[in-house]
DSSP file (Angstrom, degrees, kcal/mol; ACC not computed):
  #  RESIDUE AA STRUCTURE BP1 BP2  ACC     N-H-->O    O-->H-N    N-H-->O    O-->H-N    TCO  KAPPA ALPHA  PHI   PSI    X-CA   Y-CA   Z-CA
    1    1 A M              0   0    0      0, 0.0     2,-0.3     0, 0.0    44,-0.0   0.000 360.0 360.0 360.0 124.9  191.6 -214.6  191.0
    2    2 A S        -     0   0    0      2,-0.0    44,-0.5     0, 0.0     2,-0.4  -0.756 360.0-147.0 -97.7 148.7  191.1 -212.8  187.8
    3    3 A L  E     -A   45   0A   0     -2,-0.3     2,-0.4    42,-0.2    42,-0.2  -0.944   7.9-158.6-117.1 136.8  194.0 -211.1  185.9
    4    4 A N  E     -A   44   0A   0     40,-2.9    40,-3.0    -2,-0.4     2,-0.0  -0.910  17.1-125.0-114.0 138.8  193.7 -207.9  183.9
    5    5 A T  E  >  -A   43   0A   0     -2,-0.4     4,-2.2    38,-0.2    38,-0.2  -0.280  34.3-102.9 -71.0 167.0  196.0 -206.8  181.2
    6    6 A I  H  > S+     0   0    0     36,-0.9     4,-1.8     1,-0.2     5,-0.1   0.871 124.9  52.5 -60.3 -36.6  197.6 -203.4  181.4
    7    7 A R  H  > S+     0   0    0      2,-0.2     4,-1.9     1,-0.2    -1,-0.2   0.899 107.7  50.7 -66.4 -40.4  195.1 -202.1  178.9
    8    8 A E  H  > S+     0   0    0      1,-0.2     4,-2.5     2,-0.2    -2,-0.2   0.890 108.2  52.8 -65.1 -38.3  192.2 -203.5  180.9
    9    9 A V  H  X S+     0   0    0     -4,-2.2     4,-2.8     1,-0.2     5,-0.5   0.892 107.5  51.9 -64.5 -38.4  193.5 -201.7  184.0
   10   10 A T  H  X S+     0   0    0     -4,-1.8     4,-2.1     1,-0.2    -1,-0.2   0.890 111.7  47.2 -64.3 -37.2  193.7 -198.4  182.1
   11   11 A E  H  < S+     0   0    0     -4,-1.9    -2,-0.2     2,-0.2    -1,-0.2   0.887 115.9  44.6 -69.6 -38.9  190.1 -198.9  181.0
   12   12 A I  H  < S+     0   0    0     -4,-2.5    -2,-0.2    -5,-0.1    -1,-0.2   0.909 130.8  20.2 -70.7 -43.4  189.0 -199.8  184.6
   13   13 A T  H  < S-     0   0    0     -4,-2.8    -3,-0.2    -5,-0.2    -2,-0.2   0.715  91.5-125.7-104.0 -24.8  190.9 -197.0  186.4
   14   14 A G     <  +     0   0    0     -4,-2.1     2,-0.3    -5,-0.5    -4,-0.2   0.421  62.7 139.3  86.9  -2.5  191.7 -194.4  183.8
   15   15 A I        -     0   0    0     -6,-0.5    -1,-0.3     1,-0.1    -2,-0.2  -0.594  54.1-121.2 -74.0 134.9  195.4 -194.6  184.6
   16   16 A T     >  -     0   0    0     -2,-0.3     4,-2.4     1,-0.1     5,-0.2  -0.301  16.7-113.8 -73.7 161.3  197.5 -194.4  181.5
   17   17 A V  H  > S+     0   0    0      1,-0.2     4,-2.3     2,-0.2     5,-0.2   0.912 119.5  52.6 -59.3 -43.2  199.9 -197.1  180.5
   18   18 A N  H  > S+     0   0    0      1,-0.2     4,-2.3     2,-0.2    -1,-0.2   0.894 108.5  49.8 -61.5 -39.6  202.8 -194.7  181.0
   19   19 A A  H  > S+     0   0    0      2,-0.2     4,-3.0     1,-0.2    -1,-0.2   0.899 108.8  52.3 -67.0 -39.8  201.5 -193.9  184.5
   20   20 A L  H  X S+     0   0    0     -4,-2.4     4,-1.9     2,-0.2    -2,-0.2   0.916 111.5  46.8 -61.1 -41.6  201.2 -197.6  185.4
   21   21 A R  H  X S+     0   0    0     -4,-2.3     4,-2.4     2,-0.2    -2,-0.2   0.890 111.9  51.2 -66.7 -38.3  204.8 -198.1  184.3
   22   22 A Y  H  X S+     0   0    0     -4,-2.3     4,-2.4     2,-0.2    -2,-0.2   0.930 109.3  49.7 -63.1 -45.9  205.9 -195.0  186.3
   23   23 A Y  H  X>S+     0   0    0     -4,-3.0     5,-2.4     1,-0.2     6,-1.3   0.863 110.7  50.8 -63.0 -35.2  204.1 -196.3  189.4
   24   24 A D  H ><5S+     0   0    0     -4,-1.9     3,-1.0    -5,-0.2    -1,-0.2   0.937 110.3  49.1 -64.3 -46.0  205.9 -199.7  188.9
   25   25 A Q  H 3<5S+     0   0    0     -4,-2.4    -2,-0.2     1,-0.3    -1,-0.2   0.869 111.8  48.8 -60.8 -38.4  209.2 -197.9  188.6
   26   26 A K  H 3<5S-     0   0    0     -4,-2.4    -1,-0.3    -5,-0.1    -2,-0.2   0.530 114.7-117.4 -81.1  -6.7  208.5 -195.9  191.8
   27   27 A G  T <<5S+     0   0    0     -3,-1.0    -3,-0.2    -4,-0.5     3,-0.2   0.664  85.2 112.0  81.7  15.9  207.6 -199.0  193.6
   28   28 A V  S   <S+     0   0    0     -5,-2.4     2,-0.4     1,-0.3    -4,-0.2   0.839  84.0  13.6 -89.8 -37.7  204.0 -197.9  194.3
   29   29 A L        -     0   0    0     -6,-1.3    -1,-0.3    -9,-0.2    -2,-0.2  -0.920  67.9-174.4-146.2 113.4  202.1 -200.4  192.0
   30   30 A H        -     0   0    0     -2,-0.4     2,-0.1    -3,-0.2    -9,-0.1  -0.818  32.5-107.4-105.8 146.8  203.6 -203.5  190.5
   31   31 A P        -     0   0    0      0, 0.0    13,-0.2     0, 0.0     3,-0.1  -0.411  23.0-132.3 -64.6 149.9  202.0 -205.9  188.1
   32   32 A T  S    S+     0   0    0     11,-1.6     2,-0.4     1,-0.3    12,-0.2   0.890  90.8  19.4 -69.9 -39.1  201.0 -209.2  189.7
   33   33 A V  E     -B   43   0A   0     10,-2.1    10,-2.8    12,-0.0     2,-0.5  -0.998  65.1-158.0-135.6 133.4  202.5 -211.1  186.8
   34   34 A R  E     -B   42   0A   0     -2,-0.4     8,-0.2     8,-0.2     6,-0.1  -0.938  40.0-103.5-106.7 134.9  205.0 -210.1  184.2
   35   35 A N    >   -     0   0    0      6,-2.1     3,-1.4    -2,-0.5     6,-0.1  -0.372  25.0-148.7 -60.3 121.8  205.0 -212.2  181.1
   36   36 A P  T 3  S+     0   0    0      0, 0.0    -1,-0.2     0, 0.0    -2,-0.0   0.627  88.3  75.8 -70.7 -10.6  207.9 -214.6  181.3
   37   37 A E  T 3  S-     0   0    0      1,-0.1     3,-0.1     2,-0.0    -2,-0.1   0.441 113.7-108.9 -80.9   2.6  208.3 -214.6  177.5
   38   38 A G  S <  S+     0   0    0     -3,-1.4    -1,-0.1     1,-0.3    -3,-0.0   0.363  76.0 132.4  90.2  -7.0  209.9 -211.2  177.7
   39   39 A R  S    S-     0   0    0      1,-0.1    -1,-0.3     2,-0.1    -4,-0.2  -0.331  70.3-111.5 -72.8 164.3  206.9 -209.3  176.1
   40   40 A K  S    S+     0   0    0     -3,-0.1     2,-0.8    -6,-0.1    -1,-0.1   0.067  72.2 132.3 -84.9  26.3  205.7 -206.2  177.8
   41   41 A E        -     0   0    0     -6,-0.1    -6,-2.1   -36,-0.1     2,-0.4  -0.708  34.2-175.4 -84.8 114.2  202.5 -207.8  178.8
   42   42 A W  E     - B   0  34A   0     -2,-0.8   -36,-0.9    -8,-0.2     2,-0.4  -0.849   8.7-154.9-107.3 145.0  201.8 -207.1  182.5
   43   43 A L  E     -AB   5  33A   0    -10,-2.8   -10,-2.1    -2,-0.4   -11,-1.6  -0.958   3.4-160.2-123.1 140.9  198.9 -208.6  184.4
   44   44 A Y  E     -A    4   0A   0    -40,-3.0   -40,-2.9    -2,-0.4     2,-0.1  -0.968   8.4-144.5-122.8 131.7  197.2 -207.2  187.4
   45   45 A D  E  >  -A    3   0A   0     -2,-0.4     4,-2.0   -42,-0.2     5,-0.2  -0.266  39.9 -90.5 -83.9 179.5  195.0 -209.1  189.9
   46   46 A D  H  > S+     0   0    0    -44,-0.5     4,-2.3     1,-0.2     5,-0.2   0.863 126.8  53.6 -61.3 -37.6  192.0 -207.7  191.7
   47   47 A E  H  > S+     0   0    0      1,-0.2     4,-2.3     2,-0.2    -1,-0.2   0.894 107.9  50.3 -64.9 -39.6  194.1 -206.5  194.6
   48   48 A A  H  > S+     0   0    0      2,-0.2     4,-2.3     1,-0.2    -1,-0.2   0.875 109.3  51.5 -65.9 -36.9  196.4 -204.6  192.3
   49   49 A V  H  X S+     0   0    0     -4,-2.0     4,-2.1     2,-0.2    -2,-0.2   0.911 109.6  49.8 -66.1 -41.3  193.4 -202.9  190.6
   50   50 A R  H  X S+     0   0    0     -4,-2.3     4,-2.2     1,-0.2    -2,-0.2   0.906 110.2  51.0 -61.5 -40.7  192.1 -201.9  194.0
   51   51 A R  H  X S+     0   0    0     -4,-2.3     4,-2.4     1,-0.2    -2,-0.2   0.901 107.6  53.1 -62.9 -40.8  195.6 -200.5  194.8
   52   52 A A  H  X S+     0   0    0     -4,-2.3     4,-2.0     1,-0.2    -1,-0.2   0.901 108.6  49.9 -61.0 -41.1  195.5 -198.6  191.5
   53   53 A K  H  X S+     0   0    0     -4,-2.1     4,-2.0     1,-0.2    -1,-0.2   0.903 110.0  50.1 -64.9 -40.1  192.2 -197.0  192.4
   54   54 A R  H  X S+     0   0    0     -4,-2.2     4,-2.6     1,-0.2    -2,-0.2   0.894 107.1  55.1 -65.5 -38.5  193.5 -196.0  195.8
   55   55 A I  H  X S+     0   0    0     -4,-2.4     4,-2.7     1,-0.2     5,-0.2   0.921 106.7  51.2 -58.2 -44.1  196.5 -194.4  194.1
   56   56 A L  H  X S+     0   0    0     -4,-2.0     4,-2.3     1,-0.2    -1,-0.2   0.911 109.9  49.1 -60.7 -42.5  194.2 -192.3  192.0
   57   57 A L  H  X S+     0   0    0     -4,-2.0     4,-1.3     2,-0.2    -1,-0.2   0.914 112.0  48.4 -64.2 -42.2  192.3 -191.1  195.0
   58   58 A L  H  <>S+     0   0    0     -4,-2.6     5,-2.7     1,-0.2     3,-0.3   0.900 111.8  49.1 -65.1 -40.3  195.5 -190.2  196.8
   59   59 A R  H ><5S+     0   0    0     -4,-2.7     3,-1.5     1,-0.2    -1,-0.2   0.891 105.3  59.6 -63.0 -38.5  196.8 -188.4  193.7
   60   60 A R  H 3<5S+     0   0    0     -4,-2.3    -1,-0.2     1,-0.3    -2,-0.2   0.825 107.6  44.8 -61.6 -32.1  193.5 -186.5  193.5
   61   61 A I  T 3<5S-     0   0    0     -4,-1.3    -1,-0.3    -3,-0.3    -2,-0.2   0.386 124.1-104.1 -94.9   5.2  194.0 -185.1  197.0
   62   62 A G  T < 5 +     0   0    0     -3,-1.5    -3,-0.2     1,-0.3    -2,-0.1   0.684  61.3 158.9  89.5  17.9  197.6 -184.2  196.2
   63   63 A I      < -     0   0    0     -5,-2.7    -1,-0.3    -6,-0.1     5,-0.1  -0.633  44.3-118.6 -73.7 127.1  199.5 -186.9  198.0
   64   64 A P    >>  -     0   0    0      0, 0.0     3,-1.7     0, 0.0     4,-0.8  -0.328  15.5-119.4 -67.0 149.3  203.0 -187.1  196.4
   65   65 A V  H >> S+     0   0    0      1,-0.3     3,-0.9     2,-0.2     4,-0.7   0.859 112.5  63.6 -54.9 -37.9  204.0 -190.4  194.8
   66   66 A E  H 34 S+     0   0    0      1,-0.3     4,-0.3     2,-0.1    -1,-0.3   0.750 106.7  43.3 -62.4 -23.9  206.9 -190.7  197.2
   67   67 A S  H <> S+     0   0    0     -3,-1.7     4,-2.0     1,-0.1    -1,-0.3   0.582  92.4  85.7 -95.1 -12.0  204.5 -190.9  200.2
   68   68 A M  H <X S+     0   0    0     -3,-0.9     4,-3.4    -4,-0.8     5,-0.3   0.878  82.5  55.2 -63.0 -42.1  202.0 -193.3  198.6
   69   69 A T  H  X S+     0   0    0     -4,-0.7     4,-2.7     1,-0.2    -1,-0.2   0.923 110.4  47.2 -59.8 -42.8  203.6 -196.6  199.5
   70   70 A R  H  >>S+     0   0    0     -4,-0.3     5,-1.3     2,-0.2     4,-0.9   0.913 115.3  46.4 -63.2 -41.4  203.6 -195.6  203.2
   71   71 A V  H  <5S+     0   0    0     -4,-2.0     3,-0.5     2,-0.2    -2,-0.2   0.953 117.6  41.3 -66.0 -49.3  200.0 -194.6  203.0
   72   72 A I  H  <5S+     0   0    0     -4,-3.4    -2,-0.2     1,-0.2    -1,-0.2   0.895 117.9  45.5 -69.1 -40.6  198.8 -197.6  201.1
   73   73 A D  H  <5S-     0   0    0     -4,-2.7    -1,-0.2    -5,-0.3    -2,-0.2   0.558 101.1-134.8 -82.5  -6.9  200.9 -200.2  203.0
   74   74 A K  T  <5 -     0   0    0     -4,-0.9     2,-0.6    -3,-0.5     3,-0.4   0.927  31.5-174.9  55.8  52.7  199.9 -198.6  206.4
   75   75 A M    > < -     0   0    0     -5,-1.3     3,-2.5     1,-0.2     4,-0.3  -0.706  62.4 -25.4 -83.8 122.0  203.4 -198.6  207.8
   76   76 A D  T 3  S-     0   0    0     -2,-0.6    -1,-0.2     1,-0.3    -2,-0.1   0.744 112.8 -66.8  53.3  32.6  203.7 -197.5  211.5
   77   77 A G  T 3> S+     0   0    0     -3,-0.4     4,-1.4    -7,-0.1     3,-0.5   0.580 101.6 129.3  69.1   7.8  200.6 -195.4  211.4
   78   78 A M  H <>  +     0   0    0     -3,-2.5     4,-2.8     1,-0.2     5,-0.2   0.840  61.5  64.1 -64.0 -32.6  202.3 -193.0  209.0
   79   79 A E  H  > S+     0   0    0     -9,-0.4     4,-2.6    -4,-0.3    -1,-0.2   0.892 101.8  49.1 -62.0 -37.7  199.4 -193.1  206.6
   80   80 A E  H  > S+     0   0    0     -3,-0.5     4,-2.9     2,-0.2     5,-0.2   0.926 112.2  47.8 -66.9 -43.0  197.1 -191.5  209.1
   81   81 A A  H  X S+     0   0    0     -4,-1.4     4,-2.5     2,-0.2    -2,-0.2   0.915 113.3  48.2 -62.7 -43.1  199.5 -188.7  209.8
   82   82 A I  H  X S+     0   0    0     -4,-2.8     4,-2.5     2,-0.2    -2,-0.2   0.932 114.6  45.6 -63.8 -45.5  200.1 -188.0  206.1
   83   83 A L  H  X S+     0   0    0     -4,-2.6     4,-2.6    -5,-0.2    -2,-0.2   0.904 113.3  49.3 -66.6 -40.6  196.4 -188.0  205.4
   84   84 A R  H  X S+     0   0    0     -4,-2.9     4,-2.2     2,-0.2    -1,-0.2   0.911 111.8  49.1 -64.7 -41.0  195.6 -185.8  208.4
   85   85 A T  H  X S+     0   0    0     -4,-2.5     4,-2.3    -5,-0.2    -2,-0.2   0.934 112.7  47.3 -62.1 -45.4  198.4 -183.3  207.4
   86   86 A R  H  X S+     0   0    0     -4,-2.5     4,-2.7     1,-0.2    -2,-0.2   0.896 109.6  53.9 -64.1 -39.6  197.1 -183.2  203.8
   87   87 A L  H  X S+     0   0    0     -4,-2.6     4,-2.2     1,-0.2    -1,-0.2   0.914 109.5  47.6 -60.7 -42.7  193.5 -182.7  205.1
   88   88 A E  H  X S+     0   0    0     -4,-2.2     4,-2.2     2,-0.2    -1,-0.2   0.903 111.0  51.4 -65.5 -40.4  194.6 -179.7  207.1
   89   89 A E  H  X S+     0   0    0     -4,-2.3     4,-2.5     1,-0.2    -2,-0.2   0.917 110.2  49.4 -61.0 -42.7  196.6 -178.3  204.2
   90   90 A L  H  X S+     0   0    0     -4,-2.7     4,-2.7     1,-0.2    -2,-0.2   0.887 108.8  52.3 -65.2 -38.5  193.5 -178.7  202.0
   91   91 A R  H  X S+     0   0    0     -4,-2.2     4,-2.2     2,-0.2    -1,-0.2   0.905 110.5  48.2 -63.0 -40.6  191.3 -176.9  204.6
   92   92 A E  H  X S+     0   0    0     -4,-2.2     4,-2.2     2,-0.2    -2,-0.2   0.911 111.7  49.7 -65.1 -42.3  193.8 -174.0  204.7
   93   93 A E  H  X S+     0   0    0     -4,-2.5     4,-2.7     1,-0.2    -2,-0.2   0.912 110.3  50.7 -61.5 -42.4  193.8 -173.8  200.9
   94   94 A R  H  X S+     0   0    0     -4,-2.7     4,-3.0     2,-0.2    -2,-0.2   0.907 108.4  52.2 -62.7 -40.8  190.0 -173.8  200.9
   95   95 A K  H  X S+     0   0    0     -4,-2.2     4,-2.1     2,-0.2    -1,-0.2   0.927 111.5  46.4 -60.1 -44.8  189.9 -171.0  203.4
   96   96 A L  H  X S+     0   0    0     -4,-2.2     4,-2.3     2,-0.2    -2,-0.2   0.919 113.5  48.4 -63.5 -44.1  192.3 -168.9  201.2
   97   97 A I  H  X S+     0   0    0     -4,-2.7     4,-2.6     2,-0.2    -2,-0.2   0.904 109.6  52.7 -64.7 -40.6  190.2 -169.7  198.1
   98   98 A D  H  X S+     0   0    0     -4,-3.0     4,-2.3     1,-0.2    -1,-0.2   0.908 109.9  49.0 -60.1 -41.4  187.0 -168.8  199.9
   99   99 A E  H  X S+     0   0    0     -4,-2.1     4,-2.4     2,-0.2    -2,-0.2   0.901 111.2  49.6 -64.0 -40.7  188.6 -165.4  200.9
  100  100 A Q  H  X S+     0   0    0     -4,-2.3     4,-2.7     2,-0.2    -2,-0.2   0.888 109.9  51.0 -66.1 -38.9  189.7 -164.8  197.3
  101  101 A I  H  X S+     0   0    0     -4,-2.6     4,-2.4     2,-0.2    -2,-0.2   0.920 110.9  49.0 -64.0 -43.3  186.2 -165.6  196.0
  102  102 A S  H  X S+     0   0    0     -4,-2.3     4,-2.5     2,-0.2    -2,-0.2   0.926 112.6  47.4 -62.2 -44.8  184.7 -163.2  198.5
  103  103 A L  H  X S+     0   0    0     -4,-2.4     4,-2.6     1,-0.2    -2,-0.2   0.930 112.2  48.7 -63.2 -45.7  187.1 -160.5  197.5
  104  104 A A  H  X S+     0   0    0     -4,-2.7     4,-2.2     1,-0.2    -1,-0.2   0.893 111.6  50.9 -61.7 -39.4  186.6 -161.0  193.8
  105  105 A S  H  X S+     0   0    0     -4,-2.4     4,-2.4     2,-0.2    -1,-0.2   0.916 110.6  48.3 -64.3 -42.9  182.8 -160.9  194.3
  106  106 A M  H  X S+     0   0    0     -4,-2.5     4,-2.4     2,-0.2    -2,-0.2   0.921 111.3  50.0 -64.4 -42.6  183.0 -157.6  196.3
  107  107 A L  H  X S+     0   0    0     -4,-2.6     4,-2.2     1,-0.2    -1,-0.2   0.893 110.7  50.3 -62.3 -38.9  185.3 -156.1  193.6
  108  108 A L  H  X S+     0   0    0     -4,-2.2     4,-1.6     2,-0.2    -1,-0.2   0.911 109.2  51.2 -65.0 -42.1  182.8 -157.1  190.9
  109  109 A L  H  X S+     0   0    0     -4,-2.4     4,-0.6     1,-0.2    -2,-0.2   0.910 109.4  50.6 -61.3 -41.4  179.9 -155.6  192.9
  110  110 A I  H >< S+     0   0    0     -4,-2.4     3,-1.1     1,-0.2    -1,-0.2   0.917 109.2  51.0 -62.3 -42.5  181.8 -152.4  193.2
  111  111 A E  H 3< S+     0   0    0     -4,-2.2    -1,-0.2     1,-0.2    -2,-0.2   0.803 106.5  55.7 -65.0 -28.2  182.5 -152.3  189.5
  112  112 A E  H 3< S+     0   0    0     -4,-1.6    -1,-0.2    -5,-0.1    -2,-0.2   0.559  85.9 104.3 -83.5  -7.8  178.8 -152.9  188.8
  113  113 A L  S << S-     0   0    0     -3,-1.1    -3,-0.0    -4,-0.6     7,-0.0  -0.290  91.9 -79.0 -65.8 157.5  177.7 -149.8  190.8
  114  114 A P        -     0   0    0      0, 0.0     2,-2.1     0, 0.0     6,-0.2  -0.213  58.6 -92.6 -54.8 155.4  176.7 -146.8  188.9
  115  115 A S  S    S+     0   0    0     -3,-0.1     2,-1.2     4,-0.1     3,-0.1   0.000  75.5 138.6 -73.2  35.8  179.7 -144.9  187.6
  116  116 A D     >  -     0   0    0     -2,-2.1     4,-2.0     1,-0.2     3,-0.4  -0.707  36.9-164.5 -79.5 101.7  180.0 -142.5  190.6
  117  117 A A  H  > S+     0   0    0     -2,-1.2     4,-2.8     1,-0.2     5,-0.2   0.816  82.1  58.4 -60.9 -34.3  183.8 -142.6  190.9
  118  118 A E  H  > S+     0   0    0      2,-0.2     4,-2.2     1,-0.2    -1,-0.2   0.915 107.7  45.5 -65.6 -42.5  183.8 -141.1  194.4
  119  119 A I  H  > S+     0   0    0     -3,-0.4     4,-2.6     2,-0.2     5,-0.2   0.928 114.8  48.1 -66.0 -45.2  181.6 -143.9  195.9
  120  120 A K  H  X S+     0   0    0     -4,-2.0     4,-2.8     1,-0.2     5,-0.2   0.930 112.6  48.3 -60.8 -46.1  183.7 -146.6  194.1
  121  121 A D  H  X S+     0   0    0     -4,-2.8     4,-2.5     1,-0.2    -1,-0.2   0.901 111.4  50.6 -61.7 -40.5  187.0 -145.1  195.3
  122  122 A D  H  X S+     0   0    0     -4,-2.2     4,-2.3    -5,-0.2    -2,-0.2   0.923 112.4  46.3 -63.9 -44.9  185.6 -144.8  198.9
  123  123 A L  H  X S+     0   0    0     -4,-2.6     4,-2.6     2,-0.2    -2,-0.2   0.916 112.8  49.6 -64.1 -43.4  184.5 -148.5  198.9
  124  124 A L  H  X S+     0   0    0     -4,-2.8     4,-2.7     2,-0.2    -2,-0.2   0.902 110.4  50.8 -62.2 -41.0  187.8 -149.6  197.4
  125  125 A D  H  X S+     0   0    0     -4,-2.5     4,-2.6    -5,-0.2    -2,-0.2   0.921 111.6  47.6 -62.3 -43.4  189.8 -147.6  200.0
  126  126 A K  H  X S+     0   0    0     -4,-2.3     4,-2.4     2,-0.2    -2,-0.2   0.903 112.8  48.5 -65.8 -40.9  187.7 -149.2  202.8
  127  127 A M  H  X S+     0   0    0     -4,-2.6     4,-2.9     2,-0.2     5,-0.5   0.933 111.8  50.1 -62.6 -45.1  188.2 -152.7  201.4
  128  128 A F  H  X>S+     0   0    0     -4,-2.7     4,-2.4     1,-0.2     5,-1.3   0.930 112.2  46.7 -59.2 -46.9  191.9 -152.1  201.0
  129  129 A E  I  <>S+     0   0    0     -4,-2.6     5,-1.6     3,-0.2     4,-0.4   0.913 116.5  44.7 -61.9 -43.4  192.2 -150.9  204.6
  130  130 A R  I  <5S+     0   0    0     -4,-2.4    -2,-0.2    -5,-0.2    -1,-0.2   0.902 126.4  27.8 -68.7 -41.9  190.2 -153.7  206.0
  131  131 A I  I  <5S+     0   0    0     -4,-2.9     4,-0.3    -5,-0.2    -3,-0.2   0.906 130.7  30.2 -91.1 -45.6  191.8 -156.5  204.0
  132  132 A C  I  <5S+     0   0    0     -4,-2.4    -3,-0.2    -5,-0.5    -2,-0.1   0.850 128.4  33.0 -89.1 -35.2  195.4 -155.3  203.3
  133  133 A L  I   <S+     0   0    0     -5,-1.3    -3,-0.2    -4,-0.4    -4,-0.1   0.850 130.9  31.1 -91.5 -36.7  196.2 -153.2  206.2
  134  134 A D      <       0   0    0     -5,-1.6    -3,-0.2    -6,-0.3    -4,-0.1   0.730 360.0 360.0 -88.2 -24.2  194.2 -154.9  209.0
  135  135 A G              0   0    0     -4,-0.3    -1,-0.2    -6,-0.2    -4,-0.1   0.334 360.0 360.0 -31.4 360.0  194.7 -158.3  207.4
């Protein structure tokens, strides 16, 4: 078993020292060994480093810190439900963002048309009716 200092864990994972201390405080990631001499030297074994990496992945997909322990520790199948719920939320967010990208692209295309105000106004009215009124 190899042990990594808190600084080494920050280099391996990119998690800041403050974040590691925060995760310890929240009960999500504890150091494997705390220096008994009272110094702030914390040591993490390979399993703790893997847990830190998993925490980063969960944060990246927006899982709240309060849910992480359940997800990581796999208590009562909750982790699957939490991940499936988050996946569905992300799919809904992507759908909304895709719609916004399409709308912005269409508006940009209309603006790039020759300056015939009547054609632009007609296109904008039709877009508005289709998107905002029928929406």
